[in-house]
C-alpha positions in Angstrom: 178.1 178.9 164.0 175.6 176.3 164.9 172.7 177.0 163.4 173.3 180.3 162.8 172.4 182.5 159.6 175.2 183.2 156.7 174.6 186.1 154.7 177.3 188.1 152.0 179.0 191.4 152.5 176.4 192.7 150.5 173.6 191.6 152.1 173.9 193.6 155.3 176.0 197.0 153.7 174.2 199.9 152.7 176.6 200.8 150.2 179.8 198.7 148.2 181.9 201.3 146.2 184.6 202.3 144.0 187.2 205.0 145.1 188.0 208.1 143.7 190.9 208.4 141.3 193.6 211.6 141.6 197.0 212.1 142.3 198.7 211.7 146.2 200.7 214.5 147.4 202.6 214.7 150.6 201.3 218.6 150.9 198.6 219.4 152.9 196.2 220.3 149.9 193.1 218.7 151.2 191.8 215.7 152.6 193.9 212.1 153.1 194.1 209.8 150.6 194.1 206.3 151.4 195.7 203.8 149.4 196.3 200.2 148.9 200.0 200.9 150.7 198.7 202.4 153.6 196.3 199.4 154.3 199.1 196.5 153.7 200.6 197.3 157.0 198.6 195.8 160.6 197.5 199.5 161.1 197.2 202.5 159.0 199.5 205.0 159.4 197.6 208.5 158.7 200.4 210.4 159.8 202.4 208.9 156.1 198.6 208.8 154.3 199.1 211.8 151.4 196.8 213.9 150.6 194.5 214.7 147.7 192.8 217.8 146.3 188.8 217.2 145.8 186.1 219.2 145.5 182.6 218.9 148.6 180.3 217.2 146.9 183.1 214.6 145.6 184.2 214.6 149.3 180.9 214.0 150.5 180.4 211.1 148.0 184.1 209.7 148.9 185.0 210.6 152.4 185.6 207.6 154.6 183.5 207.0 158.3 184.8 205.2 161.0 183.9 201.5 160.6 184.0 202.0 157.4 185.6 198.8 155.7 188.1 198.9 152.5 188.9 196.6 150.6 192.0 196.4 148.0 190.9 194.8 144.7 193.7 194.7 142.2 197.6 193.5 142.6 199.5 191.5 144.8 197.7 193.1 147.8 194.1 191.9 147.0 192.2 190.9 149.0 193.6 192.8 152.1 190.8 195.2 154.0 190.7 197.1 156.5 188.6 197.9 159.2 188.2 202.5 159.8 189.0 202.6 163.7 189.0 206.3 163.5 187.0 209.3 162.0 190.2 210.9 159.8 189.1 213.5 156.9 190.0 211.0 154.3 189.0 209.9 150.8 189.5 206.3 149.6 191.8 205.5 145.6 190.3 203.9 142.8 192.3 200.5 143.4 190.5 200.5 146.8 186.7 199.2 147.4 185.1 200.6 150.2 182.0 198.5 152.1 180.0 200.3 154.4 177.9 197.7 156.7 174.2 198.4 158.1 174.3 198.3 161.6 171.3 197.6 161.7 171.9 194.0 160.5 175.3 193.4 161.5 177.7 195.0 164.0 180.9 197.0 162.0 183.3 195.7 163.9 182.4 192.1 164.4 182.7 192.2 160.3 184.9 194.1 159.8 187.9 192.4 161.6 186.5 189.2 159.7 187.2 190.9 156.4 190.9 191.8 157.9 191.8 188.0 158.5 193.3 185.5 156.4 190.0 183.6 155.8 188.8 186.4 153.9 192.3 186.7 152.2 191.5 183.1 150.9 188.8 183.6 150.0 189.9 186.9 147.3 192.8 184.2 146.1 190.2 181.3 146.0 187.8 183.4 143.2 190.8 185.5 141.4 192.9 182.4 140.7 196.4 182.6 139.6 197.3 185.5 137.7 200.0 187.4 137.8 198.3 190.9 138.0 194.9 189.5 139.9 191.4 191.8 140.3 188.9 191.6 141.8 185.6 193.4 141.4 182.6 195.1 143.9 180.8 192.1 142.9 183.5 188.7 143.7 185.0 191.2 146.8 180.9 191.2 148.8 180.2 188.5 148.2 181.7 186.5 151.1 179.3 184.6 153.3 180.1 184.8 157.1 177.8 184.3 160.2 176.1 186.3 161.5 174.7 185.8 165.7 172.8 187.9 167.5 174.1 191.5 168.5 175.2 190.2 171.6 177.2 187.7 170.2 178.8 190.0 167.4 180.3 192.3 170.2 181.3 189.9 171.8 183.4 188.8 169.5 184.4 191.7 168.0 185.7 192.7 172.0 187.2 189.7 172.4 188.8 190.5 168.7 190.4 194.2 170.1 192.1 192.6 172.7 194.3 191.2 170.4 194.5 194.6 168.1 195.4 196.6 171.4 198.6 194.3 172.1 199.2 194.9 168.8 198.9 198.3 168.4 200.5 198.8 171.5 203.8 196.8 170.1 203.4 198.9 166.7 204.0 201.8 168.4 207.0 200.4 170.8 208.3 199.2 167.1 208.0 203.3 166.0 209.4 204.4 168.6 212.7 202.6 168.3 213.0 203.0 164.4 212.7 207.1 165.3 214.9 206.5 167.8 217.6 205.1 165.7 216.9 207.6 162.6 217.0 210.6 165.4 220.5 209.2 165.9 221.6 208.7 162.3 220.8 212.5 161.3 222.1 213.7 164.7 225.4 212.2 163.7 225.5 211.6 159.9 223.3 215.1 158.8 224.6 217.2 161.8 227.5 215.7 162.0 227.5 215.9 165.9 228.8 212.1 166.1 230.9 211.1 169.0 234.4 213.4 169.3 233.1 215.5 166.7 234.2 219.1 168.3 237.9 217.2 166.8 237.2 216.7 163.4 239.0 218.2 160.8 236.2 219.0 157.6 237.8 219.1 154.5 235.8 220.4 151.5 232.7 220.3 153.5 232.6 217.0 155.3 234.7 215.6 158.3 237.9 214.0 157.0 237.9 210.8 156.5 234.6 211.0 155.1 233.8 210.7 151.0 231.0 211.2 148.8 230.0 207.9 146.5 228.0 207.0 144.3 225.6 204.1 145.2 226.9 201.7 142.7 230.3 201.5 144.3 229.0 201.0 147.7 226.2 198.1 147.4 224.5 196.2 144.3 220.9 196.3 143.8 219.3 192.8 142.4 216.3 191.3 141.3 213.9 189.7 143.1 211.4 187.0 142.0 208.0 186.2 140.7 206.2 184.6 143.0 202.0 183.8 142.1 199.7 185.3 144.6 197.9 181.8 145.8 201.9 181.0 147.3 201.9 183.8 149.2 199.2 183.0 152.2 200.4 180.1 154.4 204.2 180.2 155.9 207.1 181.3 158.1 208.4 184.4 156.0 207.8 187.2 154.4 207.3 188.4 150.9 208.0 191.5 150.0 206.9 194.2 147.6 207.4 197.4 146.9 204.7 198.1 149.7 206.4 196.2 152.3 205.6 192.7 153.4 202.6 191.2 150.7 202.5 188.0 152.4 204.3 185.3 153.2 205.5 182.0 152.2 206.8 178.4 153.0 210.6 179.2 151.6 212.7 182.0 152.4 214.6 183.2 148.3 216.7 185.2 150.2 218.8 185.4 153.5 218.7 187.9 156.2 218.8 190.3 157.5 219.1 192.1 153.8 217.2 195.6 151.8 214.7 195.6 150.6 214.1 198.6 147.4 210.9 199.2 145.8 211.9 198.9 142.0 208.2 199.2 140.2 205.3 201.0 142.2 205.8 202.7 145.7 209.3 203.6 143.8 212.6 203.8 146.0 210.9 202.2 149.5 212.8 201.7 151.7 212.2 197.8 154.5 214.7 196.2 156.3 213.6 192.6 156.6 216.5 191.0 159.7 215.2 187.5 159.1 215.3 184.9 155.6 212.3 186.3 153.3 211.0 186.6 149.6 211.5 189.2 147.4 209.2 189.4 144.4 210.1 191.1 140.9 208.6 194.0 142.0 211.7 194.8 144.1 215.5 195.0 144.6 217.0 193.8 147.6 220.7 193.8 148.9 222.5 191.1 150.2 222.8 190.0 153.7 227.1 190.8 153.3 226.6 194.6 151.6 223.7 196.0 154.2 224.2 197.5 158.1 221.8 199.8 159.8 224.3 202.9 158.7 223.3 202.1 154.7 219.4 201.6 156.0 219.2 204.9 156.6 221.2 206.8 154.1 219.4 205.0 151.5 216.2 207.0 152.9 218.2 209.7 151.6 219.2 208.3 148.7 216.6 210.4 146.4 215.3 206.9 144.1 212.9 207.6 142.1 210.9 207.9 139.0 212.3 206.9 135.9 209.8 205.4 133.6 207.5 207.0 131.8 204.4 204.9 132.1 204.5 202.3 135.4 206.5 204.0 137.8 209.9 202.5 138.0 213.2 203.0 139.3 216.1 202.3 137.2 218.8 200.1 138.1 221.9 202.6 136.7 220.3 205.5 138.0 220.2 204.4 141.8 223.6 203.4 141.3 224.6 206.7 140.1 222.9 208.8 143.8 225.9 210.0 146.1 225.8 209.1 149.4 228.1 210.6 151.8 229.6 207.7 153.3 231.1 208.4 156.5 234.7 206.9 158.2 234.7 202.8 158.7 235.0 203.5 162.2 232.3 205.9 163.0 229.8 203.5 160.7 230.4 200.5 162.9 229.9 202.7 166.0 226.9 203.6 164.6 225.9 199.7 164.1 226.4 198.8 167.5 224.5 202.2 169.3 221.7 201.1 167.2 221.8 197.1 167.4 220.0 197.0 170.1 216.9 199.3 169.1 216.7 196.7 165.8 217.1 193.8 167.7 214.6 194.9 170.4 212.3 195.1 167.3 212.8 192.6 166.3 211.4 191.0 169.6 208.1 192.8 169.7 207.6 191.9 165.4 207.8 188.7 166.1 205.4 188.6 169.3 202.9 190.6 167.2 203.0 187.7 164.6 202.5 185.5 167.3 199.2 187.5 168.4 198.0 187.4 164.6 198.4 183.8 164.6 197.0 183.1 168.0 194.2 185.5 167.0 194.0 183.9 163.4 193.6 180.4 164.8 191.2 182.0 167.5 188.3 183.2 164.9 187.1 180.5 162.6 186.0 178.8 166.2 184.4 181.8 167.6 182.9 182.1 163.9 181.6 178.8 164.5 180.4 178.7 168.0 183.4 176.1 169.0 184.3 178.9 171.8 181.3 180.5 173.9 181.3 184.0 174.0 
């Protein structure tokens, strides 16, 4: 924006603070415990954010408020950020930095949407260099400078960008509903045994005839991902997968899709479906195209993959291969794949639409910031 003052995040903040150190729990033992993993997707899925124990005094220090901004300060997702859009009883983990904007100096929603963008990610990456395990301290993260126009313009820019966010969020909800519908069908057929014509199925040793329990290693192969430097994960058409999900994009893929990604280090046992070509980094395994289908994708969620390393969480491949899966008949597996394929096709359509929305928003943002578009 022409003739508009530029200020750093530190200049316009009430608070720049490191997060709380604790163990996450799936049990409801305290407030939600927001981690780097939770801020990487397009929106925070609060239903799947774990909890943690924290006393009242520390909760008041680390509790998140609506319009706070949280930023990843380490690892493959350094520079990823989220504006907290709703008030949820929660605290933020130690690998995050919280920035609380002073509303007298700037509109938090305006600032938050800029910090969420690729503009800010590129800034952080330019400061941390090409380290395999990049780290950015609070001083670096808060040194980012951005234009601070009058409040009316800030509010209008936030409103324009919010319209894109609303469309993306609506599509994410539809994607989640499609995923849940496919998951419920999987449970109905392969957990409750209410598959087509199940009334006439003969049960042998607790399983329908033609089914068997087989070690995962006899069903598919886990291949190792390949390291990719952080600065190479910014611009491209192909997603880059880490154990927390998509951690960037790249200009060329390593693996042909569709394929299944399995978390090997960090977020152990996480499972992702990539419908398109992609790059798996060295914190994940992948199952190649020739061996995957929708049945296997859902079956792996109940495989019991867990940490097998004493230090950094890790999934040993031999341990993973030893886990047994209940395999249906070839005929029923094919019927299931045919039933859910339209759901996954619709998911892919919505995901592609969201990518185009994100690209359009990211193209518009610098023009709004530079005053090239009248608001």
